[in-house]
C-alpha positions as CSV (number, residue, x, y, z in Angstrom):
1,M,1.3,-31.0,9.0
2,A,4.7,-32.7,8.2
3,A,7.6,-31.1,10.0
4,G,9.4,-30.6,6.7
5,K,6.5,-28.5,5.3
6,F,6.3,-26.2,8.3
7,V,8.6,-23.3,7.7
8,A,9.0,-20.8,10.5
9,A,9.2,-17.2,9.3
10,T,11.5,-14.8,11.2
11,V,11.1,-11.2,12.0
12,C,14.5,-9.6,11.7
13,G,16.1,-6.2,12.4
14,G,19.6,-5.0,12.3
15,I,21.9,-3.4,14.9
16,L,24.9,-1.9,13.2
17,G,24.5,-4.4,10.3
18,A,24.1,-7.5,12.5
19,A,20.7,-9.1,12.3
20,A,18.8,-9.8,15.5
21,C,16.0,-12.2,14.9
22,L,12.8,-12.8,16.9
23,S,10.6,-15.9,16.4
24,G,7.7,-15.4,14.0
25,A,5.2,-15.6,16.8
26,S,3.2,-12.7,15.3
27,T,2.7,-14.4,11.9
28,A,0.2,-17.0,11.0
29,H,0.9,-20.0,8.7
30,A,-1.4,-21.9,6.4
31,A,0.4,-24.6,4.5
32,D,3.4,-22.8,2.9
33,T,1.9,-19.3,3.2
34,V,2.7,-16.7,5.9
35,Y,0.0,-14.1,6.8
36,F,0.7,-10.7,8.5
37,A,-0.6,-7.2,8.8
38,M,1.3,-4.0,8.1
39,G,-0.9,-1.0,9.1
40,G,-4.1,-1.2,7.0
41,W,-2.6,-3.8,4.7
42,N,-3.3,-7.5,5.2
43,C,-0.5,-9.4,3.4
44,S,0.7,-12.9,2.6
45,I,3.9,-14.4,1.3
46,R,3.6,-17.8,-0.4
47,G,6.3,-20.5,-0.4
48,D,7.1,-19.6,-4.1
49,G,7.9,-16.0,-3.2
50,T,4.6,-14.5,-4.4
51,V,3.8,-11.6,-2.1
52,G,0.5,-9.7,-2.0
53,C,-1.4,-7.3,0.2
54,D,-5.1,-6.5,0.4
55,L,-5.5,-2.8,1.0
56,N,-8.1,-1.5,3.4
57,P,-9.5,0.9,2.2
58,P,-8.7,0.2,-1.5
59,A,-6.3,2.7,-3.1
60,P,-7.8,5.1,-5.6
61,A,-4.9,4.4,-7.9
62,M,-1.5,2.8,-8.2
63,N,1.5,4.0,-10.1
64,V,3.4,1.1,-11.8
65,L,6.8,1.6,-13.5
66,Y,6.4,-0.4,-16.7
67,A,9.0,-0.2,-19.5
68,G,10.5,2.9,-18.0
69,A,7.2,4.8,-17.8
70,Q,4.9,5.4,-14.8
71,V,1.5,4.1,-15.6
72,S,-1.4,5.1,-13.2
73,L,-4.0,2.3,-12.7
74,P,-7.3,3.0,-11.0
75,N,-9.2,1.4,-8.1
76,V,-6.6,-0.9,-6.4
77,P,-8.0,-3.4,-3.8
78,A,-4.8,-5.4,-3.7
79,I,-1.2,-5.4,-4.9
80,I,0.8,-8.5,-5.9
81,I,4.3,-9.5,-7.1
82,D,3.8,-12.8,-8.8
83,S,6.3,-12.9,-11.7
84,P,10.0,-12.0,-12.2
85,A,8.9,-10.7,-15.6
86,M,6.4,-8.1,-14.4
87,P,6.6,-5.3,-11.9
88,A,4.3,-5.2,-8.8
89,H,0.8,-4.5,-10.0
90,P,-2.8,-4.3,-8.9
91,Q,-4.6,-7.5,-8.2
92,W,-8.3,-6.7,-9.0
93,N,-9.4,-10.3,-8.4
94,S,-7.9,-10.8,-4.9
95,N,-11.2,-11.0,-3.1
96,G,-9.4,-10.8,0.2
97,S,-7.1,-13.7,-0.6
98,H,-4.3,-12.2,1.5
99,T,-6.4,-11.9,4.6
100,L,-7.3,-14.5,7.1
101,P,-10.8,-14.6,8.6
102,G,-10.8,-12.1,11.4
103,G,-7.7,-10.3,9.9
104,N,-4.0,-11.0,9.9
105,P,-1.8,-10.8,13.0
106,A,0.4,-7.6,13.2
107,L,4.2,-7.9,12.9
108,A,6.1,-7.5,16.2
109,R,7.9,-4.2,16.5
110,I,11.7,-4.4,16.2
111,E,13.6,-2.6,18.9
112,S,17.0,-1.4,17.6
113,A,19.7,1.0,18.6
114,D,20.0,2.0,14.9
115,A,17.5,4.8,14.3
116,H,17.4,4.0,10.6
117,A,16.6,0.3,11.0
118,P,13.1,-1.0,9.9
119,R,10.5,-0.8,12.6
120,Y,8.7,-4.0,11.4
121,S,10.1,-6.6,9.0
122,I,9.5,-10.1,7.8
123,S,11.4,-12.2,5.2
124,Y,10.1,-15.5,3.8
125,A,10.7,-17.5,0.6
126,G,12.9,-14.7,-0.8
127,A,10.4,-12.0,-0.2
128,T,10.7,-9.2,2.3
129,C,8.1,-6.8,3.7
130,E,8.8,-4.0,6.2
131,I,7.8,-0.7,7.6
132,T,10.8,1.5,7.4
133,Y,11.9,4.0,10.1
134,R,10.1,6.7,8.1
135,G,6.8,4.7,8.2
136,V,6.9,3.6,4.6
137,A,5.3,0.1,4.0
138,M,7.2,-1.8,1.3
139,C,7.6,-5.3,-0.1
140,T,10.1,-6.8,-2.4
141,S,10.3,-10.1,-4.2
142,M,11.4,-11.6,-7.6
143,G,13.4,-8.4,-8.4
144,H,10.4,-6.1,-8.0
145,G,8.7,-4.3,-5.2
146,F,5.9,-2.0,-4.1
147,S,5.7,0.7,-1.5
148,Q,3.4,3.5,-0.2
149,W,4.5,6.8,1.1
150,G,1.9,9.3,0.1
151,P,-1.6,9.0,-1.4
152,V,-1.1,6.1,-3.8
153,P,1.1,2.9,-3.8
154,Q,4.1,2.6,-6.2
155,G,5.0,-0.6,-8.0
156,Y,8.3,-1.3,-9.7
């Protein structure tokens, strides 16, 4: 792989607003894609900022904020942000595309003196995924995001 094509992701956390970064030793790279796990989600971020997660087990539904209204969509095996024009939405044809054989490596825990700092976080190609101090898994990219705190994921 050419050195120019290898992009190291960083795992970052803040202490009083200053970022302390650790090397991305707990992420895996395939070409320009970074793979990682957040709880039961196996996720990937591509070099173009597309972010998606395979959900294990699949969610029974997902609420998507579309044109100012919450729309509930059933049977969600994966979630993706792949366009600045669309909110995060289910990816029914993922077929495990965000998961490496054997599963994705877990993100390293961030140790911080700030009790409100994310516990796990990765930023790559303009996308950020993290598990907040409240245990909420969330990803943002292209002006949209998705999260889960409760029984079903939310896309916006």
